[in-house]
C-alpha positions as CSV (number, residue, x, y, z in Angstrom):
1,M,-33.0,4.6,26.2
2,G,-30.1,2.1,25.5
3,M,-26.5,3.0,25.2
4,D,-25.8,4.2,21.6
5,L,-22.6,2.5,20.5
6,G,-22.4,4.7,17.3
7,L,-22.3,1.7,15.0
8,T,-25.1,2.7,12.6
9,G,-23.8,2.5,9.1
10,K,-20.4,1.0,10.1
11,V,-19.2,-1.9,8.1
12,V,-17.8,-5.0,9.8
13,L,-15.9,-7.9,8.2
14,I,-16.1,-11.1,10.3
15,S,-14.1,-14.2,9.7
16,G,-15.7,-17.4,11.1
17,G,-18.9,-15.5,10.8
18,T,-21.2,-18.5,10.2
19,S,-21.1,-20.1,13.6
20,G,-20.3,-19.6,17.3
21,I,-18.9,-16.2,18.5
22,G,-18.5,-14.9,14.9
23,L,-22.2,-15.5,14.1
24,A,-23.3,-14.0,17.4
25,A,-21.2,-11.0,16.7
26,A,-22.8,-10.6,13.2
27,Q,-26.2,-10.7,14.8
28,L,-25.4,-8.1,17.4
29,F,-23.7,-5.7,14.9
30,L,-26.8,-5.9,12.7
31,Q,-29.0,-5.1,15.7
32,E,-26.8,-2.1,16.4
33,G,-27.4,-0.8,12.8
34,A,-24.1,-1.9,11.3
35,C,-23.5,-3.7,8.1
36,A,-21.8,-7.1,8.1
37,A,-19.7,-9.1,5.6
38,I,-19.3,-12.6,7.0
39,M,-16.5,-14.8,5.7
40,A,-16.2,-18.6,6.1
41,R,-15.0,-21.6,4.1
42,D,-18.3,-23.5,3.8
43,A,-20.2,-21.8,1.0
44,A,-23.4,-23.8,1.5
45,R,-23.6,-23.1,5.2
46,G,-22.7,-19.5,4.5
47,E,-25.6,-19.0,2.1
48,D,-27.9,-20.6,4.6
49,V,-26.7,-18.4,7.5
50,L,-27.0,-15.3,5.2
51,R,-30.7,-16.1,4.5
52,Q,-31.3,-16.5,8.2
53,L,-29.6,-13.2,9.1
54,R,-31.5,-11.3,6.4
55,R,-34.8,-12.7,7.5
56,A,-34.1,-12.1,11.3
57,H,-32.9,-8.6,10.8
58,D,-34.9,-7.5,7.8
59,A,-31.5,-6.6,6.4
60,A,-31.4,-7.7,2.8
61,E,-28.9,-5.0,1.8
62,D,-26.9,-4.9,5.1
63,V,-25.3,-8.3,5.2
64,I,-23.3,-10.4,2.6
65,F,-21.5,-13.7,2.7
66,I,-18.0,-14.1,1.2
67,S,-16.7,-17.6,0.7
68,G,-13.0,-17.8,1.7
69,D,-10.3,-19.4,3.7
70,V,-8.3,-17.2,6.1
71,T,-5.2,-19.4,5.6
72,S,-5.0,-18.1,2.0
73,A,-3.6,-14.6,1.4
74,A,-5.5,-14.4,-1.9
75,D,-8.8,-15.3,-0.2
76,C,-8.2,-12.7,2.5
77,A,-7.4,-10.0,-0.1
78,R,-10.5,-10.9,-2.1
79,A,-12.7,-10.8,1.0
80,V,-11.6,-7.3,1.8
81,R,-12.0,-6.3,-1.9
82,E,-15.5,-7.7,-2.1
83,A,-16.6,-6.1,1.2
84,R,-15.3,-2.7,0.1
85,A,-16.8,-3.0,-3.4
86,Y,-20.2,-3.8,-1.9
87,F,-20.3,-1.5,1.1
88,G,-17.8,1.2,0.0
89,H,-15.6,1.0,3.1
90,I,-14.6,-1.2,6.1
91,D,-14.7,0.1,9.7
92,V,-14.1,-3.1,11.8
93,L,-12.4,-6.4,11.3
94,V,-13.3,-9.3,13.7
95,N,-11.0,-12.3,13.5
96,A,-13.2,-15.0,14.8
97,A,-12.2,-17.9,12.6
98,G,-10.4,-20.5,14.8
99,I,-10.1,-24.2,15.4
100,Y,-9.5,-26.2,18.6
101,E,-7.1,-29.0,19.2
102,E,-6.5,-31.0,22.3
103,G,-4.5,-34.1,23.3
104,A,-1.0,-35.0,24.4
105,L,1.7,-33.3,22.4
106,E,3.3,-36.7,21.5
107,D,0.0,-37.6,19.8
108,L,-0.2,-34.4,17.7
109,S,0.2,-35.0,14.0
110,E,2.1,-32.6,11.9
111,E,-1.1,-32.1,9.8
112,R,-3.1,-31.1,12.8
113,L,-0.3,-28.8,14.1
114,D,-0.2,-27.1,10.7
115,A,-4.0,-26.7,10.6
116,V,-4.1,-25.0,14.1
117,L,-1.3,-22.6,13.4
118,A,-2.5,-21.8,9.9
119,T,-6.1,-20.9,11.0
120,N,-5.5,-19.4,14.4
121,V,-2.2,-17.5,13.8
122,K,-1.6,-17.2,10.1
123,G,-5.3,-16.6,9.3
124,T,-5.5,-13.8,11.9
125,I,-2.4,-12.1,10.6
126,L,-3.3,-12.5,6.9
127,L,-6.8,-11.0,7.2
128,A,-5.5,-8.1,9.4
129,Q,-2.8,-7.5,6.8
130,A,-5.3,-7.4,4.0
131,A,-7.8,-5.2,5.9
132,L,-5.3,-2.6,7.2
133,P,-5.3,-0.2,4.2
134,A,-9.1,0.0,4.4
135,L,-9.1,0.4,8.2
136,K,-6.5,3.2,8.0
137,E,-8.8,5.1,5.7
138,T,-11.7,4.9,8.2
139,K,-9.6,5.0,11.4
140,G,-11.3,1.7,12.1
141,N,-10.4,-1.1,14.5
142,I,-9.7,-4.8,14.8
143,V,-11.0,-7.2,17.4
144,N,-9.2,-10.6,17.6
145,V,-10.7,-13.6,19.3
146,A,-7.9,-15.1,21.4
147,S,-8.6,-17.3,24.4
148,D,-7.9,-17.8,28.1
149,A,-5.6,-20.5,26.7
150,G,-3.5,-17.7,25.2
151,V,-3.0,-16.2,28.6
152,H,-2.3,-19.3,30.7
153,G,-1.5,-22.9,30.0
154,N,-4.3,-25.5,29.7
155,Y,-3.8,-29.3,30.2
156,F,-3.3,-31.2,26.9
157,A,-3.7,-28.2,24.6
158,A,-0.1,-27.1,24.1
159,A,-0.5,-26.3,20.4
160,Y,-3.8,-24.5,20.8
161,C,-2.3,-22.5,23.7
162,A,0.7,-21.6,21.6
163,S,-1.6,-20.4,18.7
164,K,-3.8,-18.3,21.0
165,G,-0.7,-16.9,22.8
166,A,0.5,-15.8,19.4
167,V,-2.8,-14.0,18.8
168,V,-2.4,-12.2,22.2
169,L,1.0,-10.8,21.4
170,F,0.1,-10.1,17.7
171,T,-2.7,-7.9,19.1
172,R,-0.5,-6.0,21.4
173,A,2.3,-5.4,18.7
174,L,-0.1,-4.5,15.9
175,A,-1.9,-2.0,18.3
176,L,1.5,-0.2,18.7
177,E,2.2,-0.3,15.0
178,T,-1.2,1.2,14.0
179,A,-1.9,3.6,16.8
180,S,-0.4,6.6,14.9
181,F,-2.9,5.9,12.1
182,G,-5.9,6.0,14.5
183,V,-6.4,2.3,14.2
184,R,-7.2,0.4,17.4
185,V,-6.5,-3.4,17.9
186,N,-7.9,-5.3,20.8
187,A,-8.6,-9.0,21.6
188,I,-11.1,-10.9,23.7
189,A,-9.9,-13.9,25.7
190,P,-12.9,-16.2,26.2
191,G,-13.0,-19.2,28.5
192,D,-15.2,-22.1,27.5
193,I,-18.2,-20.7,25.5
194,L,-21.1,-22.9,24.4
195,T,-20.5,-22.9,20.6
196,P,-20.6,-25.7,18.0
197,M,-16.8,-26.1,18.5
198,T,-17.3,-26.7,22.3
199,Q,-20.3,-28.9,21.7
200,A,-18.3,-31.1,19.4
201,Q,-15.7,-31.4,22.2
202,L,-18.4,-32.4,24.7
203,D,-20.0,-34.9,22.2
204,C,-16.8,-36.9,22.2
205,A,-17.3,-37.6,25.9
206,A,-19.0,-40.8,27.1
207,D,-21.5,-38.6,29.0
208,P,-21.8,-35.2,27.3
209,V,-24.1,-33.8,30.1
210,Q,-21.6,-34.8,32.8
211,A,-18.7,-33.5,30.7
212,L,-20.5,-30.1,30.5
213,R,-21.0,-30.1,34.3
214,E,-17.3,-30.9,34.8
215,M,-16.3,-28.2,32.4
216,A,-18.5,-25.6,34.2
217,S,-17.3,-26.7,37.6
218,V,-13.9,-24.9,37.3
219,Y,-15.6,-21.5,36.7
220,P,-16.2,-19.3,39.7
221,L,-19.5,-18.3,38.2
222,G,-20.5,-21.9,38.0
223,R,-21.2,-22.1,34.2
224,I,-19.6,-21.6,30.9
225,G,-20.3,-18.6,28.7
226,T,-22.6,-18.0,25.8
227,A,-21.6,-16.8,22.3
228,E,-23.8,-13.7,22.8
229,E,-21.9,-12.7,25.9
230,A,-18.5,-13.0,24.1
231,A,-20.0,-11.1,21.1
232,S,-21.3,-8.3,23.3
233,L,-17.7,-7.6,24.4
234,I,-16.5,-7.6,20.7
235,V,-19.3,-5.2,19.7
236,Y,-18.4,-2.8,22.6
237,L,-14.7,-2.9,21.8
238,A,-15.5,-2.1,18.1
239,S,-17.6,0.9,19.1
240,A,-16.9,4.5,19.7
241,R,-17.4,3.8,23.4
242,A,-14.0,2.1,23.5
243,A,-12.2,4.9,21.7
244,F,-9.3,4.9,24.2
245,Q,-8.8,1.2,24.3
246,T,-6.1,-0.4,22.2
247,G,-3.5,-3.2,22.7
248,A,-5.6,-4.7,25.4
249,I,-6.7,-8.3,26.0
250,Y,-10.1,-8.6,27.7
251,G,-10.8,-11.8,29.6
252,I,-14.4,-13.1,29.5
253,D,-14.2,-16.3,31.4
254,G,-16.5,-16.3,34.5
255,G,-13.6,-15.6,36.8
256,L,-11.4,-18.5,35.6
257,T,-8.2,-16.4,35.3
258,A,-8.9,-14.2,38.4
């Protein structure tokens, strides 16, 4: 008998839900009997992922796709509205939408800086803001996807580190603000996870296989993580098993920050 996480019938809104950690979280929530509304910008990809999820989980009624950009307050409000209209309530928000940026600060364009801050910081804040009234009704919770880069500095990733550091402190502050309403707010801080975002980073290297070996070599456990491993922590934090956990940042990084 497995551990019952008490997620049956719960409704989860996931940004960045069509790839990487967000998609893995959607799959795990569905396996646990929850319903999922996945939000992402690419409508064609969203519809494709929606078909895959419905087939894999025999869950035609339990998962929907909402096309939207987290950097738009109007899109965030509409995503919450559509998820509530379809499912009746929202119990969990997972802020998994994010973009990565690396390189020397002197080479960073204003456009790229704006994109990183808009998606990683503003997007996390706007979707939380839109979802809070619904989450207060259900005494629900938020799980933000931060990063080890929000806990310590990484070489040639100053803007990305700044954006994820903002998510870490936003998580702590919002947890204090919402605790009296019975709403919990936590974050995971993954190290390198093999997602399409990481794969794109590796593909830029002259030898992607060697680049992956080098990336893995800094981890005490000797490898990088999987999207499913990161998603498992999200699902646990969203569950009744984590009822006393709020304002916390959970490293999932193979010992990197130990």
